[in-house]
One Martini backbone bead per residue (centre of mass of N, CA, C, O) as a GRO file, in nm:
protein
  318
    1MET     BB    1   2.760   0.638   1.900
    2SER     BB    2   2.447   0.547   1.905
    3ARG     BB    3   2.137   0.630   1.809
    4THR     BB    4   1.834   0.689   1.929
    5PRO     BB    5   1.546   0.595   1.846
    6THR     BB    6   1.259   0.681   1.754
    7LEU     BB    7   0.939   0.606   1.782
    8ASN     BB    8   0.888   0.591   1.471
    9GLU     BB    9   1.128   0.408   1.404
   10ARG     BB   10   1.038   0.170   1.573
   11ALA     BB   11   0.762   0.128   1.434
   12ALA     BB   12   0.869   0.094   1.143
   13GLU     BB   13   1.036  -0.160   1.198
   14LEU     BB   14   0.806  -0.334   1.295
   15CYS     BB   15   0.640  -0.316   1.033
   16ARG     BB   16   0.845  -0.426   0.836
   17THR     BB   17   0.851  -0.708   0.965
   18GLU     BB   18   0.537  -0.781   0.991
   19LEU     BB   19   0.441  -0.717   0.687
   20ALA     BB   20   0.583  -0.971   0.562
   21ARG     BB   21   0.315  -1.129   0.712
   22SER     BB   22   0.025  -1.037   0.607
   23ALA     BB   23  -0.118  -1.301   0.530
   24GLU     BB   24  -0.104  -1.434   0.812
   25LEU     BB   25  -0.260  -1.169   0.942
   26ARG     BB   26  -0.489  -1.071   0.746
   27LEU     BB   27  -0.397  -0.839   0.560
   28GLU     BB   28  -0.440  -0.516   0.391
   29LEU     BB   29  -0.260  -0.356   0.136
   30HIS     BB   30  -0.224   0.004   0.056
   31ALA     BB   31  -0.023   0.100  -0.232
   32GLU     BB   32   0.077   0.409  -0.356
   33PRO     BB   33   0.252   0.610  -0.528
   34GLY     BB   34   0.351   0.851  -0.291
   35GLN     BB   35   0.184   0.712  -0.063
   36PRO     BB   36   0.046   0.598   0.193
   37LEU     BB   37   0.038   0.327   0.404
   38LEU     BB   38  -0.236   0.103   0.413
   39VAL     BB   39  -0.364  -0.091   0.694
   40ASP     BB   40  -0.584  -0.354   0.698
   41ALA     BB   41  -0.705  -0.510   1.016
   42GLY     BB   42  -1.055  -0.446   1.041
   43ILE     BB   43  -1.261  -0.379   0.797
   44LYS     BB   44  -1.224  -0.579   0.537
   45ALA     BB   45  -1.039  -0.731   0.678
   46ARG     BB   46  -0.999  -0.998   0.886
   47GLY     BB   47  -0.774  -1.053   1.058
   48GLY     BB   48  -0.701  -1.063   1.421
   49LEU     BB   49  -0.511  -1.123   1.686
   50GLY     BB   50  -0.239  -1.057   1.551
   51ALA     BB   51  -0.326  -0.782   1.444
   52GLY     BB   52  -0.385  -0.659   1.724
   53LEU     BB   53  -0.098  -0.686   1.837
   54LEU     BB   54   0.029  -0.501   1.629
   55LEU     BB   55  -0.126  -0.246   1.693
   56ALA     BB   56  -0.034  -0.225   1.989
   57ARG     BB   57   0.274  -0.220   1.937
   58ALA     BB   58   0.273   0.024   1.745
   59ALA     BB   59   0.140   0.225   1.941
   60MET     BB   60   0.406   0.168   2.141
   61ALA     BB   61   0.670   0.163   1.962
   62GLY     BB   62   0.790  -0.121   2.073
   63LEU     BB   63   0.773  -0.065   2.416
   64GLY     BB   64   0.590  -0.332   2.422
   65GLU     BB   65   0.420  -0.611   2.551
   66VAL     BB   66   0.186  -0.842   2.387
   67ARG     BB   67  -0.079  -1.067   2.510
   68VAL     BB   68  -0.244  -1.370   2.513
   69VAL     BB   69  -0.442  -1.463   2.799
   70PRO     BB   70  -0.548  -1.582   3.071
   71TRP     BB   71  -0.811  -1.536   3.299
   72HIS     BB   72  -0.844  -1.552   3.650
   73ALA     BB   73  -1.128  -1.476   3.666
   74SER     BB   74  -1.422  -1.556   3.762
   75GLY     BB   75  -1.694  -1.562   3.509
   76TRP     BB   76  -1.460  -1.553   3.277
   77GLY     BB   77  -1.364  -1.770   3.005
   78GLY     BB   78  -1.191  -1.584   2.866
   79PRO     BB   79  -0.960  -1.391   2.756
   80ALA     BB   80  -0.663  -1.184   2.766
   81ILE     BB   81  -0.477  -0.874   2.789
   82ALA     BB   82  -0.127  -0.832   2.805
   83VAL     BB   83   0.092  -0.573   2.949
   84TYR     BB   84   0.432  -0.443   2.907
   85THR     BB   85   0.658  -0.179   3.046
   86ASP     BB   86   0.973   0.028   3.073
   87HIS     BB   87   0.810   0.287   2.903
   88PRO     BB   88   0.534   0.444   2.987
   89LEU     BB   89   0.555   0.733   2.887
   90LEU     BB   90   0.622   0.676   2.590
   91ALA     BB   91   0.429   0.437   2.514
   92CYS     BB   92   0.154   0.567   2.628
   93MET     BB   93   0.157   0.891   2.599
   94CYS     BB   94   0.342   0.941   2.327
   95ALA     BB   95   0.165   0.704   2.171
   96GLN     BB   96  -0.103   0.526   2.253
   97TYR     BB   97  -0.272   0.752   2.298
   98ALA     BB   98  -0.606   0.857   2.193
   99GLY     BB   99  -0.569   1.207   2.107
  100TRP     BB  100  -0.641   1.206   1.789
  101ARG     BB  101  -0.870   1.389   1.614
  102ILE     BB  102  -0.995   1.275   1.298
  103ALA     BB  103  -1.141   1.526   1.080
  104HIS     BB  104  -1.324   1.499   0.752
  105GLY     BB  105  -1.611   1.559   0.716
  106LYS     BB  106  -1.725   1.224   0.739
  107TYR     BB  107  -1.456   1.171   0.862
  108PHE     BB  108  -1.343   0.937   1.130
  109ALA     BB  109  -1.077   0.926   1.386
  110MET     BB  110  -0.870   0.760   1.616
  111GLY     BB  111  -0.550   0.862   1.710
  112SER     BB  112  -0.251   0.671   1.735
  113GLY     BB  113   0.068   0.680   1.819
  114PRO     BB  114   0.376   0.831   1.729
  115MET     BB  115   0.263   1.053   1.537
  116ARG     BB  116   0.176   1.249   1.765
  117ALA     BB  117   0.472   1.357   1.827
  118LEU     BB  118   0.489   1.513   1.555
  119ALA     BB  119   0.229   1.690   1.561
  120ALA     BB  120   0.153   1.805   1.845
  121GLN     BB  121  -0.181   1.875   1.897
  122GLU     BB  122  -0.155   1.824   2.199
  123ALA     BB  123  -0.131   1.957   2.514
  124LEU     BB  124   0.035   1.727   2.655
  125PHE     BB  125   0.312   1.781   2.519
  126GLY     BB  126   0.370   2.040   2.674
  127ARG     BB  127   0.355   1.907   2.960
  128LEU     BB  128   0.577   1.681   2.889
  129GLY     BB  129   0.809   1.780   2.689
  130TYR     BB  130   0.729   1.625   2.403
  131THR     BB  131   0.907   1.572   2.098
  132GLU     BB  132   0.954   1.493   1.741
  133THR     BB  133   1.173   1.393   1.477
  134SER     BB  134   1.101   1.248   1.145
  135GLN     BB  135   1.095   1.056   0.837
  136VAL     BB  136   0.886   0.886   0.996
  137ALA     BB  137   0.544   0.740   1.025
  138VAL     BB  138   0.313   0.610   1.286
  139GLY     BB  139  -0.030   0.483   1.288
  140VAL     BB  140  -0.349   0.447   1.461
  141LEU     BB  141  -0.685   0.355   1.357
  142GLU     BB  142  -1.012   0.418   1.480
  143THR     BB  143  -1.219   0.283   1.221
  144PRO     BB  144  -1.462   0.210   0.955
  145GLU     BB  145  -1.241   0.354   0.759
  146LEU     BB  146  -1.041   0.438   0.533
  147PRO     BB  147  -0.853   0.687   0.442
  148PRO     BB  148  -0.847   0.921   0.244
  149ALA     BB  149  -0.610   1.073   0.064
  150GLU     BB  150  -0.647   1.354   0.193
  151VAL     BB  151  -0.618   1.265   0.489
  152ALA     BB  152  -0.344   1.124   0.473
  153GLY     BB  153  -0.198   1.382   0.377
  154GLN     BB  154  -0.260   1.552   0.632
  155ILE     BB  155  -0.109   1.373   0.828
  156ALA     BB  156   0.169   1.401   0.700
  157ALA     BB  157   0.185   1.709   0.727
  158ALA     BB  158   0.157   1.718   1.040
  159CYS     BB  159   0.430   1.529   1.059
  160ARG     BB  160   0.648   1.614   0.848
  161VAL     BB  161   0.611   1.405   0.602
  162GLU     BB  162   0.628   1.208   0.358
  163PRO     BB  163   0.376   1.021   0.247
  164HIS     BB  164   0.553   0.747   0.193
  165ARG     BB  165   0.641   0.764   0.525
  166LEU     BB  166   0.350   0.665   0.592
  167THR     BB  167   0.185   0.460   0.845
  168LEU     BB  168  -0.149   0.308   0.846
  169LEU     BB  169  -0.335   0.151   1.096
  170ALA     BB  170  -0.658  -0.023   1.061
  171ALA     BB  171  -0.962  -0.046   1.273
  172ARG     BB  172  -1.239  -0.153   1.389
  173THR     BB  173  -1.385  -0.219   1.682
  174ALA     BB  174  -1.569  -0.443   1.530
  175SER     BB  175  -1.304  -0.635   1.580
  176GLN     BB  176  -1.050  -0.819   1.662
  177ALA     BB  177  -0.826  -0.605   1.645
  178GLY     BB  178  -0.980  -0.370   1.781
  179THR     BB  179  -1.030  -0.511   2.052
  180VAL     BB  180  -0.739  -0.566   2.131
  181GLN     BB  181  -0.617  -0.269   2.122
  182VAL     BB  182  -0.804  -0.168   2.355
  183ALA     BB  183  -0.742  -0.388   2.577
  184ALA     BB  184  -0.424  -0.277   2.570
  185ARG     BB  185  -0.496   0.001   2.776
  186ALA     BB  186  -0.450  -0.017   3.085
  187VAL     BB  187  -0.187   0.138   3.137
  188GLU     BB  188  -0.260   0.396   2.989
  189THR     BB  189  -0.501   0.469   3.170
  190ALA     BB  190  -0.336   0.501   3.431
  191MET     BB  191  -0.140   0.718   3.327
  192HIS     BB  192  -0.354   0.933   3.260
  193LYS     BB  193  -0.463   0.959   3.545
  194LEU     BB  194  -0.200   1.057   3.670
  195PHE     BB  195  -0.177   1.306   3.493
  196GLU     BB  196  -0.449   1.437   3.593
  197LEU     BB  197  -0.332   1.433   3.903
  198GLY     BB  198  -0.016   1.550   3.871
  199PHE     BB  199   0.187   1.337   3.814
  200ASP     BB  200   0.513   1.240   3.768
  201LEU     BB  201   0.584   1.022   3.506
  202SER     BB  202   0.902   0.987   3.545
  203ARG     BB  203   0.845   0.800   3.817
  204VAL     BB  204   0.768   0.577   3.616
  205GLU     BB  205   0.913   0.266   3.530
  206SER     BB  206   0.664   0.052   3.527
  207GLY     BB  207   0.420  -0.172   3.350
  208PHE     BB  208   0.117  -0.364   3.424
  209GLY     BB  209  -0.150  -0.530   3.227
  210VAL     BB  210  -0.500  -0.648   3.250
  211ALA     BB  211  -0.767  -0.755   3.020
  212PRO     BB  212  -1.046  -0.845   2.900
  213LEU     BB  213  -1.170  -1.006   2.608
  214PRO     BB  214  -1.411  -0.925   2.425
  215PRO     BB  215  -1.656  -0.972   2.240
  216VAL     BB  216  -1.744  -0.925   1.931
  217ALA     BB  217  -1.929  -0.692   1.803
  218ARG     BB  218  -2.187  -0.586   1.583
  219ASP     BB  219  -2.087  -0.291   1.663
  220ASP     BB  220  -1.913  -0.008   1.742
  221LEU     BB  221  -2.065   0.091   1.989
  222THR     BB  222  -2.058  -0.173   2.148
  223ALA     BB  223  -1.750  -0.207   2.134
  224ILE     BB  224  -1.671   0.047   2.288
  225CYS     BB  225  -1.817  -0.036   2.550
  226ARG     BB  226  -1.681  -0.309   2.607
  227THR     BB  227  -1.383  -0.211   2.614
  228ASN     BB  228  -1.421  -0.017   2.845
  229ASP     BB  229  -1.527  -0.221   3.053
  230ALA     BB  230  -1.278  -0.402   3.061
  231VAL     BB  231  -1.113  -0.180   3.215
  232LEU     BB  232  -1.307  -0.056   3.436
  233TYR     BB  233  -1.400  -0.374   3.546
  234GLY     BB  234  -1.117  -0.567   3.457
  235GLY     BB  235  -0.876  -0.397   3.513
  236GLU     BB  236  -0.518  -0.459   3.584
  237VAL     BB  237  -0.265  -0.264   3.760
  238THR     BB  238   0.097  -0.225   3.765
  239LEU     BB  239   0.312   0.011   3.934
  240TRP     BB  240   0.645   0.135   3.916
  241LEU     BB  241   0.764   0.369   4.165
  242ARG     BB  242   0.847   0.706   4.292
  243ALA     BB  243   0.763   0.774   4.638
  244GLU     BB  244   0.585   0.862   4.886
  245ASP     BB  245   0.374   0.686   5.082
  246ASP     BB  246   0.152   0.905   5.122
  247GLU     BB  247   0.125   0.970   4.822
  248LEU     BB  248   0.046   0.686   4.733
  249ALA     BB  249  -0.215   0.658   4.897
  250ALA     BB  250  -0.362   0.899   4.767
  251LEU     BB  251  -0.352   0.798   4.477
  252ALA     BB  252  -0.491   0.518   4.505
  253ALA     BB  253  -0.775   0.637   4.585
  254ARG     BB  254  -0.799   0.793   4.280
  255LEU     BB  255  -0.748   0.578   4.043
  256PRO     BB  256  -0.981   0.414   4.021
  257SER     BB  257  -1.297   0.390   3.886
  258SER     BB  258  -1.437   0.397   4.178
  259ALA     BB  259  -1.388   0.718   4.215
  260SER     BB  260  -1.643   0.734   4.053
  261PRO     BB  261  -1.988   0.798   4.050
  262ALA     BB  262  -2.028   0.625   3.770
  263HIS     BB  263  -1.972   0.374   3.894
  264GLY     BB  264  -2.146   0.049   3.798
  265ARG     BB  265  -2.205   0.108   3.495
  266PRO     BB  266  -2.251   0.067   3.188
  267PHE     BB  267  -2.122   0.235   2.925
  268LEU     BB  268  -2.374   0.249   2.747
  269GLU     BB  269  -2.537   0.427   2.944
  270LEU     BB  270  -2.336   0.662   2.988
  271PHE     BB  271  -2.300   0.739   2.689
  272ALA     BB  272  -2.595   0.811   2.630
  273GLU     BB  273  -2.619   1.041   2.846
  274ALA     BB  274  -2.367   1.197   2.684
  275GLY     BB  275  -2.427   1.183   2.372
  276HIS     BB  276  -2.169   1.035   2.268
  277ASP     BB  277  -1.960   1.207   2.468
  278PHE     BB  278  -1.667   1.185   2.625
  279TYR     BB  279  -1.646   1.497   2.731
  280ARG     BB  280  -1.922   1.448   2.922
  281MET     BB  281  -1.765   1.272   3.101
  282ASP     BB  282  -1.620   1.138   3.365
  283PRO     BB  283  -1.277   1.135   3.385
  284HIS     BB  284  -1.249   0.940   3.647
  285LEU     BB  285  -1.347   0.671   3.507
  286PHE     BB  286  -1.075   0.650   3.338
  287SER     BB  287  -0.991   0.342   3.468
  288PRO     BB  288  -0.899   0.094   3.631
  289ALA     BB  289  -1.025  -0.122   3.861
  290VAL     BB  290  -0.719  -0.202   3.938
  291VAL     BB  291  -0.454  -0.063   4.154
  292ARG     BB  292  -0.095  -0.106   4.178
  293LEU     BB  293   0.155   0.030   4.399
  294CYS     BB  294   0.515   0.031   4.368
  295ASN     BB  295   0.771   0.120   4.586
  296LEU     BB  296   1.114   0.176   4.516
  297GLN     BB  297   1.196   0.320   4.789
  298SER     BB  298   1.039   0.129   5.027
  299GLY     BB  299   0.876  -0.152   4.930
  300ARG     BB  300   0.594  -0.060   4.911
  301SER     BB  301   0.233  -0.126   4.883
  302VAL     BB  302  -0.075  -0.046   4.695
  303CYS     BB  303  -0.433  -0.134   4.682
  304ARG     BB  304  -0.708  -0.050   4.454
  305GLY     BB  305  -1.021  -0.169   4.409
  306GLU     BB  306  -1.253  -0.346   4.170
  307LEU     BB  307  -1.413  -0.605   4.049
  308ARG     BB  308  -1.693  -0.623   3.790
  309LEU     BB  309  -1.854  -0.895   3.676
  310ASP     BB  310  -2.147  -0.799   3.650
  311VAL     BB  311  -2.093  -0.578   3.437
  312LEU     BB  312  -1.953  -0.753   3.228
  313GLU     BB  313  -2.188  -0.943   3.171
  314ARG     BB  314  -2.380  -0.728   3.063
  315SER     BB  315  -2.195  -0.616   2.840
  316PHE     BB  316  -2.110  -0.890   2.682
  317GLN     BB  317  -2.443  -0.945   2.629
  318ALA     BB  318  -2.557  -0.687   2.462
   0.00000   0.00000   0.00000
């Protein structure tokens, strides 16, 4: 019987295949003997849509499909990013969620990807009961600069892998690739909201999400705000799960971003009021605009939330 690959092994195999066409994806690879492989997908490298799709797929450990698609909503003529997965707990919470704050001196990055499951530095892994061991590690960094050698080495040590077995893909938010990989987090955002509401995520079988792809911003702060708005006010997610219908109805009422009193204002304003500190913001805001729950037990479904194209228009033109 063959062994099931770990999340990091899945991501490493995906990277091995895709990085063979790094020139086509407009990536820049930085490889020193015995050191982690650094993949610039949107810092100094041009990157692009394809690079962003790679970041999103690697962040999900290859357990999700990510596509650029037309967006159906009128009022926004641009494209959207669609994601689906049949492994939402593993792909979104154990891998894609950007829960690792990497800080050293003046360097800062938000770390996502399956490397998080190796380091297990976040409390959520204890609550989920999931960690893994692997000889390889893969992570995605949202950051304006590639990590210095010392930082990359610290990440490898935290993951308990040899430095040369670590692959780090990086892009700033204000880049094509960076914008794509954040817009690809609609399902992840819904899963995290369910987690915070105390729902057993093992009961979620599949997820699909779509969110508009914002214009690339002139700076990272504006880009962070636009990509958050894309999910909060334009994101639509469908989750297939197993629950009692009354439990489903109660969950649906609390899931969309509209359940937060902060809902209805551009993220740029809310972020400024919080002193640019995510942890001072209402955690209930971080959820897709519209969430549909399909009950695999009863065949019933419930949908709550609303698209706010007016807020998106203000945000995307800021």
